PDB file with SEQRES, HELIX, SHEET and CRYST1 records, atoms N, CA, C and O in Angstrom:
SEQRES   1 A   89  MET ASN ILE VAL LEU TYR ALA LEU ALA GLY GLY ILE ALA          
SEQRES   2 A   89  GLY TRP LEU ALA PHE ALA VAL ILE GLY TYR ASN ALA GLU          
SEQRES   3 A   89  ARG GLY LEU ILE VAL SER LEU VAL MET GLY ALA PHE GLY          
SEQRES   4 A   89  ALA LEU ILE GLY GLY HIS VAL ILE ALA PRO ALA LEU PHE          
SEQRES   5 A   89  SER SER ALA ALA ALA GLN THR GLY VAL ILE MET PRO ALA          
SEQRES   6 A   89  VAL ILE ILE ALA PHE ALA ALA ALA ALA THR CYS LEU PHE          
SEQRES   7 A   89  ALA GLY ASN GLN VAL GLN LYS ARG TRP GLY ILE                  
HELIX    1 AA1 ASN A    2  LEU A   16  1                                  15    
HELIX    2 AA2 ALA A   17  ILE A   21  3                                   5    
HELIX    3 AA3 LEU A   29  ILE A   42  1                                  14    
HELIX    4 AA4 GLY A   43  ILE A   47  3                                   5    
HELIX    5 AA5 ALA A   48  LEU A   51  1                                   4    
HELIX    6 AA6 MET A   63  TRP A   87  1                                  25    
CRYST1    1.000    1.000    1.000  90.00  90.00  90.00 P 1           1          
ATOM      1  N   MET A   1      51.640 153.000 103.529  1.00  0.00           N  
ATOM      2  CA  MET A   1      51.344 152.055 104.565  1.00  0.00           C  
ATOM      3  C   MET A   1      50.452 150.889 104.054  1.00  0.00           C  
ATOM      4  O   MET A   1      50.570 149.759 104.527  1.00  0.00           O  
ATOM      5  N   ASN A   2      49.589 151.181 103.111  1.00  0.00           N  
ATOM      6  CA  ASN A   2      48.730 150.068 102.487  1.00  0.00           C  
ATOM      7  C   ASN A   2      49.629 149.108 101.794  1.00  0.00           C  
ATOM      8  O   ASN A   2      49.437 147.896 101.904  1.00  0.00           O  
ATOM      9  N   ILE A   3      50.658 149.626 101.045  1.00  0.00           N  
ATOM     10  CA  ILE A   3      51.459 148.705 100.308  1.00  0.00           C  
ATOM     11  C   ILE A   3      52.070 147.680 101.137  1.00  0.00           C  
ATOM     12  O   ILE A   3      52.057 146.488 100.833  1.00  0.00           O  
ATOM     13  N   VAL A   4      52.698 148.235 102.370  1.00  0.00           N  
ATOM     14  CA  VAL A   4      53.165 147.254 103.366  1.00  0.00           C  
ATOM     15  C   VAL A   4      52.297 146.213 103.824  1.00  0.00           C  
ATOM     16  O   VAL A   4      52.700 145.054 103.924  1.00  0.00           O  
ATOM     17  N   LEU A   5      51.001 146.595 104.137  1.00  0.00           N  
ATOM     18  CA  LEU A   5      50.149 145.660 104.536  1.00  0.00           C  
ATOM     19  C   LEU A   5      49.719 144.728 103.468  1.00  0.00           C  
ATOM     20  O   LEU A   5      49.449 143.568 103.779  1.00  0.00           O  
ATOM     21  N   TYR A   6      49.627 145.138 102.197  1.00  0.00           N  
ATOM     22  CA  TYR A   6      49.345 144.141 101.169  1.00  0.00           C  
ATOM     23  C   TYR A   6      50.462 143.156 101.012  1.00  0.00           C  
ATOM     24  O   TYR A   6      50.214 141.958 100.874  1.00  0.00           O  
ATOM     25  N   ALA A   7      51.594 143.591 101.027  1.00  0.00           N  
ATOM     26  CA  ALA A   7      52.786 142.739 100.928  1.00  0.00           C  
ATOM     27  C   ALA A   7      52.857 141.706 102.106  1.00  0.00           C  
ATOM     28  O   ALA A   7      53.088 140.508 101.947  1.00  0.00           O  
ATOM     29  N   LEU A   8      52.633 142.310 103.284  1.00  0.00           N  
ATOM     30  CA  LEU A   8      52.533 141.405 104.534  1.00  0.00           C  
ATOM     31  C   LEU A   8      51.480 140.365 104.365  1.00  0.00           C  
ATOM     32  O   LEU A   8      51.744 139.195 104.642  1.00  0.00           O  
ATOM     33  N   ALA A   9      50.251 140.730 103.908  1.00  0.00           N  
ATOM     34  CA  ALA A   9      49.242 139.773 103.759  1.00  0.00           C  
ATOM     35  C   ALA A   9      49.564 138.710 102.704  1.00  0.00           C  
ATOM     36  O   ALA A   9      49.194 137.541 102.820  1.00  0.00           O  
ATOM     37  N   GLY A  10      50.296 139.192 101.634  1.00  0.00           N  
ATOM     38  CA  GLY A  10      50.662 138.168 100.598  1.00  0.00           C  
ATOM     39  C   GLY A  10      51.862 137.347 101.075  1.00  0.00           C  
ATOM     40  O   GLY A  10      51.953 136.178 100.699  1.00  0.00           O  
ATOM     41  N   GLY A  11      52.765 137.866 101.859  1.00  0.00           N  
ATOM     42  CA  GLY A  11      53.758 137.075 102.495  1.00  0.00           C  
ATOM     43  C   GLY A  11      53.208 135.926 103.479  1.00  0.00           C  
ATOM     44  O   GLY A  11      53.672 134.786 103.520  1.00  0.00           O  
ATOM     45  N   ILE A  12      52.272 136.350 104.172  1.00  0.00           N  
ATOM     46  CA  ILE A  12      51.540 135.413 105.096  1.00  0.00           C  
ATOM     47  C   ILE A  12      50.929 134.336 104.286  1.00  0.00           C  
ATOM     48  O   ILE A  12      51.107 133.156 104.588  1.00  0.00           O  
ATOM     49  N   ALA A  13      50.181 134.714 103.217  1.00  0.00           N  
ATOM     50  CA  ALA A  13      49.571 133.757 102.318  1.00  0.00           C  
ATOM     51  C   ALA A  13      50.537 132.870 101.790  1.00  0.00           C  
ATOM     52  O   ALA A  13      50.299 131.662 101.766  1.00  0.00           O  
ATOM     53  N   GLY A  14      51.737 133.392 101.310  1.00  0.00           N  
ATOM     54  CA  GLY A  14      52.761 132.547 100.830  1.00  0.00           C  
ATOM     55  C   GLY A  14      53.351 131.599 101.686  1.00  0.00           C  
ATOM     56  O   GLY A  14      53.632 130.464 101.299  1.00  0.00           O  
ATOM     57  N   TRP A  15      53.583 132.066 103.002  1.00  0.00           N  
ATOM     58  CA  TRP A  15      54.013 131.164 103.882  1.00  0.00           C  
ATOM     59  C   TRP A  15      53.190 129.962 104.309  1.00  0.00           C  
ATOM     60  O   TRP A  15      53.641 128.832 104.497  1.00  0.00           O  
ATOM     61  N   LEU A  16      51.827 130.376 104.450  1.00  0.00           N  
ATOM     62  CA  LEU A  16      50.870 129.326 104.735  1.00  0.00           C  
ATOM     63  C   LEU A  16      50.770 128.391 103.558  1.00  0.00           C  
ATOM     64  O   LEU A  16      50.631 127.185 103.758  1.00  0.00           O  
ATOM     65  N   ALA A  17      50.831 128.863 102.397  1.00  0.00           N  
ATOM     66  CA  ALA A  17      50.749 127.944 101.177  1.00  0.00           C  
ATOM     67  C   ALA A  17      51.872 127.060 101.213  1.00  0.00           C  
ATOM     68  O   ALA A  17      51.661 125.876 100.947  1.00  0.00           O  
ATOM     69  N   PHE A  18      53.095 127.455 101.514  1.00  0.00           N  
ATOM     70  CA  PHE A  18      54.269 126.702 101.536  1.00  0.00           C  
ATOM     71  C   PHE A  18      54.277 125.719 102.750  1.00  0.00           C  
ATOM     72  O   PHE A  18      54.512 124.519 102.611  1.00  0.00           O  
ATOM     73  N   ALA A  19      54.016 126.283 103.897  1.00  0.00           N  
ATOM     74  CA  ALA A  19      54.254 125.425 105.075  1.00  0.00           C  
ATOM     75  C   ALA A  19      53.116 124.438 105.360  1.00  0.00           C  
ATOM     76  O   ALA A  19      53.382 123.326 105.817  1.00  0.00           O  
ATOM     77  N   VAL A  20      51.866 124.809 105.106  1.00  0.00           N  
ATOM     78  CA  VAL A  20      50.700 124.092 105.526  1.00  0.00           C  
ATOM     79  C   VAL A  20      50.206 123.237 104.387  1.00  0.00           C  
ATOM     80  O   VAL A  20      49.994 122.031 104.516  1.00  0.00           O  
ATOM     81  N   ILE A  21      50.021 123.944 103.208  1.00  0.00           N  
ATOM     82  CA  ILE A  21      49.493 123.183 102.031  1.00  0.00           C  
ATOM     83  C   ILE A  21      50.353 122.478 101.185  1.00  0.00           C  
ATOM     84  O   ILE A  21      50.047 121.476 100.540  1.00  0.00           O  
ATOM     85  N   GLY A  22      51.606 123.119 101.214  1.00  0.00           N  
ATOM     86  CA  GLY A  22      52.600 122.403 100.394  1.00  0.00           C  
ATOM     87  C   GLY A  22      52.719 122.949  98.935  1.00  0.00           C  
ATOM     88  O   GLY A  22      53.346 122.304  98.095  1.00  0.00           O  
ATOM     89  N   TYR A  23      52.162 124.052  98.655  1.00  0.00           N  
ATOM     90  CA  TYR A  23      52.268 124.586  97.267  1.00  0.00           C  
ATOM     91  C   TYR A  23      53.674 125.198  97.102  1.00  0.00           C  
ATOM     92  O   TYR A  23      54.281 125.772  98.006  1.00  0.00           O  
ATOM     93  N   ASN A  24      54.138 125.003  95.796  1.00  0.00           N  
ATOM     94  CA  ASN A  24      55.479 125.489  95.552  1.00  0.00           C  
ATOM     95  C   ASN A  24      56.598 124.941  96.298  1.00  0.00           C  
ATOM     96  O   ASN A  24      57.610 125.597  96.544  1.00  0.00           O  
ATOM     97  N   ALA A  25      56.414 123.719  96.664  1.00  0.00           N  
ATOM     98  CA  ALA A  25      57.402 123.014  97.642  1.00  0.00           C  
ATOM     99  C   ALA A  25      58.698 122.763  96.783  1.00  0.00           C  
ATOM    100  O   ALA A  25      59.822 122.780  97.284  1.00  0.00           O  
ATOM    101  N   GLU A  26      58.466 122.544  95.532  1.00  0.00           N  
ATOM    102  CA  GLU A  26      59.720 122.339  94.623  1.00  0.00           C  
ATOM    103  C   GLU A  26      60.574 123.574  94.414  1.00  0.00           C  
ATOM    104  O   GLU A  26      61.793 123.515  94.258  1.00  0.00           O  
ATOM    105  N   ARG A  27      59.861 124.709  94.418  1.00  0.00           N  
ATOM    106  CA  ARG A  27      60.600 125.932  94.157  1.00  0.00           C  
ATOM    107  C   ARG A  27      61.120 126.649  95.417  1.00  0.00           C  
ATOM    108  O   ARG A  27      62.052 127.452  95.371  1.00  0.00           O  
ATOM    109  N   GLY A  28      60.459 126.312  96.558  1.00  0.00           N  
ATOM    110  CA  GLY A  28      61.068 126.945  97.795  1.00  0.00           C  
ATOM    111  C   GLY A  28      60.236 127.996  98.447  1.00  0.00           C  
ATOM    112  O   GLY A  28      59.293 128.529  97.862  1.00  0.00           O  
ATOM    113  N   LEU A  29      60.596 128.287  99.668  1.00  0.00           N  
ATOM    114  CA  LEU A  29      59.824 129.331 100.470  1.00  0.00           C  
ATOM    115  C   LEU A  29      59.855 130.698  99.831  1.00  0.00           C  
ATOM    116  O   LEU A  29      58.811 131.340  99.713  1.00  0.00           O  
ATOM    117  N   ILE A  30      61.118 131.203  99.378  1.00  0.00           N  
ATOM    118  CA  ILE A  30      61.204 132.504  98.863  1.00  0.00           C  
ATOM    119  C   ILE A  30      60.371 132.710  97.732  1.00  0.00           C  
ATOM    120  O   ILE A  30      59.808 133.797  97.604  1.00  0.00           O  
ATOM    121  N   VAL A  31      60.208 131.734  96.828  1.00  0.00           N  
ATOM    122  CA  VAL A  31      59.345 131.915  95.642  1.00  0.00           C  
ATOM    123  C   VAL A  31      57.849 132.005  96.071  1.00  0.00           C  
ATOM    124  O   VAL A  31      57.054 132.696  95.433  1.00  0.00           O  
ATOM    125  N   SER A  32      57.493 131.290  97.166  1.00  0.00           N  
ATOM    126  CA  SER A  32      56.096 131.422  97.589  1.00  0.00           C  
ATOM    127  C   SER A  32      55.931 132.765  98.234  1.00  0.00           C  
ATOM    128  O   SER A  32      54.882 133.376  98.032  1.00  0.00           O  
ATOM    129  N   LEU A  33      56.871 133.287  98.993  1.00  0.00           N  
ATOM    130  CA  LEU A  33      56.680 134.622  99.512  1.00  0.00           C  
ATOM    131  C   LEU A  33      56.519 135.680  98.443  1.00  0.00           C  
ATOM    132  O   LEU A  33      55.627 136.528  98.491  1.00  0.00           O  
ATOM    133  N   VAL A  34      57.480 135.592  97.411  1.00  0.00           N  
ATOM    134  CA  VAL A  34      57.433 136.650  96.447  1.00  0.00           C  
ATOM    135  C   VAL A  34      56.125 136.510  95.674  1.00  0.00           C  
ATOM    136  O   VAL A  34      55.498 137.532  95.398  1.00  0.00           O  
ATOM    137  N   MET A  35      55.677 135.325  95.312  1.00  0.00           N  
ATOM    138  CA  MET A  35      54.442 135.090  94.465  1.00  0.00           C  
ATOM    139  C   MET A  35      53.246 135.649  95.390  1.00  0.00           C  
ATOM    140  O   MET A  35      52.328 136.288  94.875  1.00  0.00           O  
ATOM    141  N   GLY A  36      53.282 135.424  96.577  1.00  0.00           N  
ATOM    142  CA  GLY A  36      52.189 135.786  97.454  1.00  0.00           C  
ATOM    143  C   GLY A  36      52.072 137.373  97.543  1.00  0.00           C  
ATOM    144  O   GLY A  36      50.994 137.965  97.484  1.00  0.00           O  
ATOM    145  N   ALA A  37      53.354 138.009  97.697  1.00  0.00           N  
ATOM    146  CA  ALA A  37      53.395 139.483  97.732  1.00  0.00           C  
ATOM    147  C   ALA A  37      52.937 140.148  96.510  1.00  0.00           C  
ATOM    148  O   ALA A  37      52.197 141.131  96.523  1.00  0.00           O  
ATOM    149  N   PHE A  38      53.433 139.541  95.367  1.00  0.00           N  
ATOM    150  CA  PHE A  38      53.045 140.032  94.121  1.00  0.00           C  
ATOM    151  C   PHE A  38      51.487 140.039  93.831  1.00  0.00           C  
ATOM    152  O   PHE A  38      50.872 141.012  93.395  1.00  0.00           O  
ATOM    153  N   GLY A  39      50.929 138.767  94.150  1.00  0.00           N  
ATOM    154  CA  GLY A  39      49.495 138.663  94.082  1.00  0.00           C  
ATOM    155  C   GLY A  39      48.770 139.678  94.919  1.00  0.00           C  
ATOM    156  O   GLY A  39      47.817 140.298  94.448  1.00  0.00           O  
ATOM    157  N   ALA A  40      49.176 139.856  96.095  1.00  0.00           N  
ATOM    158  CA  ALA A  40      48.549 140.793  97.083  1.00  0.00           C  
ATOM    159  C   ALA A  40      48.629 142.261  96.473  1.00  0.00           C  
ATOM    160  O   ALA A  40      47.651 143.008  96.439  1.00  0.00           O  
ATOM    161  N   LEU A  41      49.762 142.567  96.042  1.00  0.00           N  
ATOM    162  CA  LEU A  41      49.914 143.994  95.507  1.00  0.00           C  
ATOM    163  C   LEU A  41      48.975 144.172  94.326  1.00  0.00           C  
ATOM    164  O   LEU A  41      48.352 145.227  94.210  1.00  0.00           O  
ATOM    165  N   ILE A  42      48.851 143.230  93.482  1.00  0.00           N  
ATOM    166  CA  ILE A  42      47.910 143.277  92.376  1.00  0.00           C  
ATOM    167  C   ILE A  42      46.466 143.338  92.906  1.00  0.00           C  
ATOM    168  O   ILE A  42      45.647 144.116  92.418  1.00  0.00           O  
ATOM    169  N   GLY A  43      46.190 142.545  93.861  1.00  0.00           N  
ATOM    170  CA  GLY A  43      44.853 142.516  94.478  1.00  0.00           C  
ATOM    171  C   GLY A  43      44.498 143.839  95.163  1.00  0.00           C  
ATOM    172  O   GLY A  43      43.389 144.353  95.017  1.00  0.00           O  
ATOM    173  N   GLY A  44      45.441 144.363  95.894  1.00  0.00           N  
ATOM    174  CA  GLY A  44      45.239 145.549  96.665  1.00  0.00           C  
ATOM    175  C   GLY A  44      45.166 146.787  95.833  1.00  0.00           C  
ATOM    176  O   GLY A  44      44.353 147.662  96.132  1.00  0.00           O  
ATOM    177  N   HIS A  45      45.988 146.923  94.776  1.00  0.00           N  
ATOM    178  CA  HIS A  45      46.028 148.096  94.059  1.00  0.00           C  
ATOM    179  C   HIS A  45      45.119 148.099  92.695  1.00  0.00           C  
ATOM    180  O   HIS A  45      44.760 149.156  92.175  1.00  0.00           O  
ATOM    181  N   VAL A  46      44.805 146.896  92.204  1.00  0.00           N  
ATOM    182  CA  VAL A  46      43.916 146.837  90.908  1.00  0.00           C  
ATOM    183  C   VAL A  46      42.501 146.362  91.241  1.00  0.00           C  
ATOM    184  O   VAL A  46      41.534 147.002  90.826  1.00  0.00           O  
ATOM    185  N   ILE A  47      42.354 145.262  91.977  1.00  0.00           N  
ATOM    186  CA  ILE A  47      41.105 144.625  92.223  1.00  0.00           C  
ATOM    187  C   ILE A  47      40.242 145.416  93.203  1.00  0.00           C  
ATOM    188  O   ILE A  47      39.094 145.782  92.947  1.00  0.00           O  
ATOM    189  N   ALA A  48      40.900 145.653  94.367  1.00  0.00           N  
ATOM    190  CA  ALA A  48      40.064 146.374  95.446  1.00  0.00           C  
ATOM    191  C   ALA A  48      39.570 147.663  95.074  1.00  0.00           C  
ATOM    192  O   ALA A  48      38.391 147.921  95.317  1.00  0.00           O  
ATOM    193  N   PRO A  49      40.436 148.664  94.418  1.00  0.00           N  
ATOM    194  CA  PRO A  49      39.834 149.923  94.013  1.00  0.00           C  
ATOM    195  C   PRO A  49      38.678 149.744  93.032  1.00  0.00           C  
ATOM    196  O   PRO A  49      37.732 150.531  93.049  1.00  0.00           O  
ATOM    197  N   ALA A  50      38.739 148.696  92.155  1.00  0.00           N  
ATOM    198  CA  ALA A  50      37.580 148.491  91.112  1.00  0.00           C  
ATOM    199  C   ALA A  50      36.385 148.077  91.907  1.00  0.00           C  
ATOM    200  O   ALA A  50      35.268 148.432  91.530  1.00  0.00           O  
ATOM    201  N   LEU A  51      36.541 147.349  92.981  1.00  0.00           N  
ATOM    202  CA  LEU A  51      35.306 146.996  93.693  1.00  0.00           C  
ATOM    203  C   LEU A  51      34.823 147.957  94.745  1.00  0.00           C  
ATOM    204  O   LEU A  51      33.627 148.044  95.021  1.00  0.00           O  
ATOM    205  N   PHE A  52      35.765 148.688  95.340  1.00  0.00           N  
ATOM    206  CA  PHE A  52      35.339 149.693  96.379  1.00  0.00           C  
ATOM    207  C   PHE A  52      35.794 151.043  95.923  1.00  0.00           C  
ATOM    208  O   PHE A  52      36.755 151.571  96.482  1.00  0.00           O  
ATOM    209  N   SER A  53      35.167 151.631  94.947  1.00  0.00           N  
ATOM    210  CA  SER A  53      35.521 152.937  94.565  1.00  0.00           C  
ATOM    211  C   SER A  53      34.587 153.873  95.178  1.00  0.00           C  
ATOM    212  O   SER A  53      33.426 153.541  95.419  1.00  0.00           O  
ATOM    213  N   SER A  54      35.081 155.110  95.458  1.00  0.00           N  
ATOM    214  CA  SER A  54      34.295 156.165  96.090  1.00  0.00           C  
ATOM    215  C   SER A  54      34.764 157.488  95.482  1.00  0.00           C  
ATOM    216  O   SER A  54      35.848 157.558  94.905  1.00  0.00           O  
ATOM    217  N   ALA A  55      33.991 158.476  95.606  1.00  0.00           N  
ATOM    218  CA  ALA A  55      34.274 159.828  95.126  1.00  0.00           C  
ATOM    219  C   ALA A  55      35.522 160.392  95.838  1.00  0.00           C  
ATOM    220  O   ALA A  55      36.405 160.915  95.158  1.00  0.00           O  
ATOM    221  N   ALA A  56      35.626 160.313  97.114  1.00  0.00           N  
ATOM    222  CA  ALA A  56      36.666 160.796  98.016  1.00  0.00           C  
ATOM    223  C   ALA A  56      37.826 159.743  98.057  1.00  0.00           C  
ATOM    224  O   ALA A  56      37.592 158.540  97.945  1.00  0.00           O  
ATOM    225  N   ALA A  57      38.991 160.212  98.210  1.00  0.00           N  
ATOM    226  CA  ALA A  57      40.156 159.303  98.313  1.00  0.00           C  
ATOM    227  C   ALA A  57      40.067 158.779  99.701  1.00  0.00           C  
ATOM    228  O   ALA A  57      39.784 159.521 100.642  1.00  0.00           O  
ATOM    229  N   GLN A  58      40.312 157.470  99.847  1.00  0.00           N  
ATOM    230  CA  GLN A  58      40.284 156.748 101.132  1.00  0.00           C  
ATOM    231  C   GLN A  58      41.685 157.050 101.816  1.00  0.00           C  
ATOM    232  O   GLN A  58      42.758 157.056 101.214  1.00  0.00           O  
ATOM    233  N   THR A  59      41.525 157.274 103.023  1.00  0.00           N  
ATOM    234  CA  THR A  59      42.801 157.407 103.991  1.00  0.00           C  
ATOM    235  C   THR A  59      42.690 156.358 104.940  1.00  0.00           C  
ATOM    236  O   THR A  59      41.600 155.870 105.236  1.00  0.00           O  
ATOM    237  N   GLY A  60      43.880 155.951 105.483  1.00  0.00           N  
ATOM    238  CA  GLY A  60      44.030 154.889 106.503  1.00  0.00           C  
ATOM    239  C   GLY A  60      43.934 153.514 105.797  1.00  0.00           C  
ATOM    240  O   GLY A  60      43.989 153.322 104.582  1.00  0.00           O  
ATOM    241  N   VAL A  61      43.781 152.594 106.776  1.00  0.00           N  
ATOM    242  CA  VAL A  61      43.705 151.177 106.349  1.00  0.00           C  
ATOM    243  C   VAL A  61      42.290 150.713 106.089  1.00  0.00           C  
ATOM    244  O   VAL A  61      41.373 150.928 106.881  1.00  0.00           O  
ATOM    245  N   ILE A  62      42.152 150.054 104.922  1.00  0.00           N  
ATOM    246  CA  ILE A  62      40.879 149.670 104.418  1.00  0.00           C  
ATOM    247  C   ILE A  62      40.871 148.174 104.499  1.00  0.00           C  
ATOM    248  O   ILE A  62      41.408 147.537 103.593  1.00  0.00           O  
ATOM    249  N   MET A  63      40.270 147.520 105.578  1.00  0.00           N  
ATOM    250  CA  MET A  63      40.311 146.070 105.729  1.00  0.00           C  
ATOM    251  C   MET A  63      39.783 145.274 104.598  1.00  0.00           C  
ATOM    252  O   MET A  63      40.344 144.229 104.266  1.00  0.00           O  
ATOM    253  N   PRO A  64      38.706 145.727 103.978  1.00  0.00           N  
ATOM    254  CA  PRO A  64      38.225 144.831 102.780  1.00  0.00           C  
ATOM    255  C   PRO A  64      39.280 144.749 101.628  1.00  0.00           C  
ATOM    256  O   PRO A  64      39.351 143.745 100.919  1.00  0.00           O  
ATOM    257  N   ALA A  65      40.033 145.745 101.472  1.00  0.00           N  
ATOM    258  CA  ALA A  65      41.111 145.806 100.513  1.00  0.00           C  
ATOM    259  C   ALA A  65      42.294 144.735 100.879  1.00  0.00           C  
ATOM    260  O   ALA A  65      42.854 144.025 100.044  1.00  0.00           O  
ATOM    261  N   VAL A  66      42.562 144.749 102.237  1.00  0.00           N  
ATOM    262  CA  VAL A  66      43.564 143.821 102.666  1.00  0.00           C  
ATOM    263  C   VAL A  66      43.014 142.422 102.533  1.00  0.00           C  
ATOM    264  O   VAL A  66      43.749 141.492 102.200  1.00  0.00           O  
ATOM    265  N   ILE A  67      41.699 142.255 102.795  1.00  0.00           N  
ATOM    266  CA  ILE A  67      41.164 140.780 102.605  1.00  0.00           C  
ATOM    267  C   ILE A  67      41.138 140.405 101.131  1.00  0.00           C  
ATOM    268  O   ILE A  67      41.338 139.243 100.777  1.00  0.00           O  
ATOM    269  N   ILE A  68      40.890 141.387 100.273  1.00  0.00           N  
ATOM    270  CA  ILE A  68      40.970 141.083  98.840  1.00  0.00           C  
ATOM    271  C   ILE A  68      42.365 140.850  98.445  1.00  0.00           C  
ATOM    272  O   ILE A  68      42.587 139.964  97.620  1.00  0.00           O  
ATOM    273  N   ALA A  69      43.348 141.551  98.944  1.00  0.00           N  
ATOM    274  CA  ALA A  69      44.745 141.362  98.711  1.00  0.00           C  
ATOM    275  C   ALA A  69      45.175 139.950  99.052  1.00  0.00           C  
ATOM    276  O   ALA A  69      45.902 139.309  98.294  1.00  0.00           O  
ATOM    277  N   PHE A  70      44.741 139.493 100.145  1.00  0.00           N  
ATOM    278  CA  PHE A  70      45.053 138.209 100.623  1.00  0.00           C  
ATOM    279  C   PHE A  70      44.472 137.148  99.743  1.00  0.00           C  
ATOM    280  O   PHE A  70      45.194 136.186  99.482  1.00  0.00           O  
ATOM    281  N   ALA A  71      43.303 137.198  99.269  1.00  0.00           N  
ATOM    282  CA  ALA A  71      42.551 136.248  98.345  1.00  0.00           C  
ATOM    283  C   ALA A  71      43.285 136.340  97.087  1.00  0.00           C  
ATOM    284  O   ALA A  71      43.540 135.283  96.510  1.00  0.00           O  
ATOM    285  N   ALA A  72      43.670 137.467  96.564  1.00  0.00           N  
ATOM    286  CA  ALA A  72      44.357 137.565  95.300  1.00  0.00           C  
ATOM    287  C   ALA A  72      45.752 136.806  95.343  1.00  0.00           C  
ATOM    288  O   ALA A  72      46.197 136.152  94.399  1.00  0.00           O  
ATOM    289  N   ALA A  73      46.395 136.987  96.594  1.00  0.00           N  
ATOM    290  CA  ALA A  73      47.701 136.296  96.801  1.00  0.00           C  
ATOM    291  C   ALA A  73      47.419 134.715  96.812  1.00  0.00           C  
ATOM    292  O   ALA A  73      48.195 133.973  96.209  1.00  0.00           O  
ATOM    293  N   ALA A  74      46.361 134.223  97.463  1.00  0.00           N  
ATOM    294  CA  ALA A  74      46.143 132.891  97.376  1.00  0.00           C  
ATOM    295  C   ALA A  74      45.761 132.345  96.048  1.00  0.00           C  
ATOM    296  O   ALA A  74      46.068 131.197  95.727  1.00  0.00           O  
ATOM    297  N   THR A  75      45.139 133.092  95.320  1.00  0.00           N  
ATOM    298  CA  THR A  75      44.678 132.806  93.960  1.00  0.00           C  
ATOM    299  C   THR A  75      46.014 132.734  93.025  1.00  0.00           C  
ATOM    300  O   THR A  75      46.198 131.788  92.259  1.00  0.00           O  
ATOM    301  N   CYS A  76      46.873 133.753  93.150  1.00  0.00           N  
ATOM    302  CA  CYS A  76      48.191 133.711  92.491  1.00  0.00           C  
ATOM    303  C   CYS A  76      49.108 132.462  92.852  1.00  0.00           C  
ATOM    304  O   CYS A  76      49.741 131.850  91.991  1.00  0.00           O  
ATOM    305  N   LEU A  77      49.120 132.170  94.091  1.00  0.00           N  
ATOM    306  CA  LEU A  77      49.840 130.990  94.566  1.00  0.00           C  
ATOM    307  C   LEU A  77      49.183 129.609  93.960  1.00  0.00           C  
ATOM    308  O   LEU A  77      49.879 128.688  93.531  1.00  0.00           O  
ATOM    309  N   PHE A  78      47.924 129.594  93.980  1.00  0.00           N  
ATOM    310  CA  PHE A  78      47.180 128.310  93.462  1.00  0.00           C  
ATOM    311  C   PHE A  78      47.436 128.183  91.971  1.00  0.00           C  
ATOM    312  O   PHE A  78      47.712 127.094  91.468  1.00  0.00           O  
ATOM    313  N   ALA A  79      47.345 129.277  91.287  1.00  0.00           N  
ATOM    314  CA  ALA A  79      47.630 129.285  89.813  1.00  0.00           C  
ATOM    315  C   ALA A  79      49.092 129.037  89.460  1.00  0.00           C  
ATOM    316  O   ALA A  79      49.361 128.476  88.398  1.00  0.00           O  
ATOM    317  N   GLY A  80      50.039 129.425  90.292  1.00  0.00           N  
ATOM    318  CA  GLY A  80      51.475 129.112  90.157  1.00  0.00           C  
ATOM    319  C   GLY A  80      51.735 127.622  90.319  1.00  0.00           C  
ATOM    320  O   GLY A  80      52.554 126.999  89.643  1.00  0.00           O  
ATOM    321  N   ASN A  81      50.946 127.089  91.300  1.00  0.00           N  
ATOM    322  CA  ASN A  81      51.146 125.653  91.670  1.00  0.00           C  
ATOM    323  C   ASN A  81      50.625 124.868  90.521  1.00  0.00           C  
ATOM    324  O   ASN A  81      51.280 123.937  90.051  1.00  0.00           O  
ATOM    325  N   GLN A  82      49.414 125.233  90.035  1.00  0.00           N  
ATOM    326  CA  GLN A  82      48.903 124.439  88.852  1.00  0.00           C  
ATOM    327  C   GLN A  82      49.719 124.462  87.581  1.00  0.00           C  
ATOM    328  O   GLN A  82      49.859 123.455  86.887  1.00  0.00           O  
ATOM    329  N   VAL A  83      50.283 125.696  87.275  1.00  0.00           N  
ATOM    330  CA  VAL A  83      51.214 125.824  86.235  1.00  0.00           C  
ATOM    331  C   VAL A  83      52.411 124.936  86.358  1.00  0.00           C  
ATOM    332  O   VAL A  83      52.892 124.355  85.386  1.00  0.00           O  
ATOM    333  N   GLN A  84      52.872 124.845  87.553  1.00  0.00           N  
ATOM    334  CA  GLN A  84      54.166 124.133  87.827  1.00  0.00           C  
ATOM    335  C   GLN A  84      53.809 122.686  87.671  1.00  0.00           C  
ATOM    336  O   GLN A  84      54.612 121.980  87.061  1.00  0.00           O  
ATOM    337  N   LYS A  85      52.677 122.137  88.156  1.00  0.00           N  
ATOM    338  CA  LYS A  85      52.326 120.823  88.094  1.00  0.00           C  
ATOM    339  C   LYS A  85      52.031 120.353  86.663  1.00  0.00           C  
ATOM    340  O   LYS A  85      52.303 119.211  86.292  1.00  0.00           O  
ATOM    341  N   ARG A  86      51.476 121.256  85.893  1.00  0.00           N  
ATOM    342  CA  ARG A  86      51.078 120.944  84.576  1.00  0.00           C  
ATOM    343  C   ARG A  86      52.294 121.009  83.577  1.00  0.00           C  
ATOM    344  O   ARG A  86      52.469 120.052  82.823  1.00  0.00           O  
ATOM    345  N   TRP A  87      53.110 122.050  83.537  1.00  0.00           N  
ATOM    346  CA  TRP A  87      54.037 122.292  82.576  1.00  0.00           C  
ATOM    347  C   TRP A  87      55.412 122.181  83.148  1.00  0.00           C  
ATOM    348  O   TRP A  87      56.342 122.077  82.348  1.00  0.00           O  
ATOM    349  N   GLY A  88      55.680 122.190  84.532  1.00  0.00           N  
ATOM    350  CA  GLY A  88      56.959 122.093  85.186  1.00  0.00           C  
ATOM    351  C   GLY A  88      57.737 123.331  85.087  1.00  0.00           C  
ATOM    352  O   GLY A  88      58.968 123.348  85.115  1.00  0.00           O  
ATOM    353  N   ILE A  89      56.957 124.420  84.964  1.00  0.00           N  
ATOM    354  CA  ILE A  89      57.702 125.775  84.873  1.00  0.00           C  
ATOM    355  C   ILE A  89      57.910 126.315  86.367  1.00  0.00           C  
ATOM    356  O   ILE A  89      58.483 127.386  86.562  1.00  0.00           O  
TER     357      ILE A  89                                                      
END                                                                             
């Protein structure tokens, strides 16, 4: 369930970056959605557990992890836009 929420948060970040800010305009909406979802999955599964670890396994939705996933997606989109501007990749 959390994987779906992370991917959804990343997809929303990708859509906002494409539609509102104009990031990855040359590459298209699908690339923005995929980059956002990838960044959110990394943020939700790697960064959030490192910041919010506990002895017991967490069950259910953890909102700070979803917020970190959204922030990681935004960071991934920003980095991708900067790489595209600099090197045209």
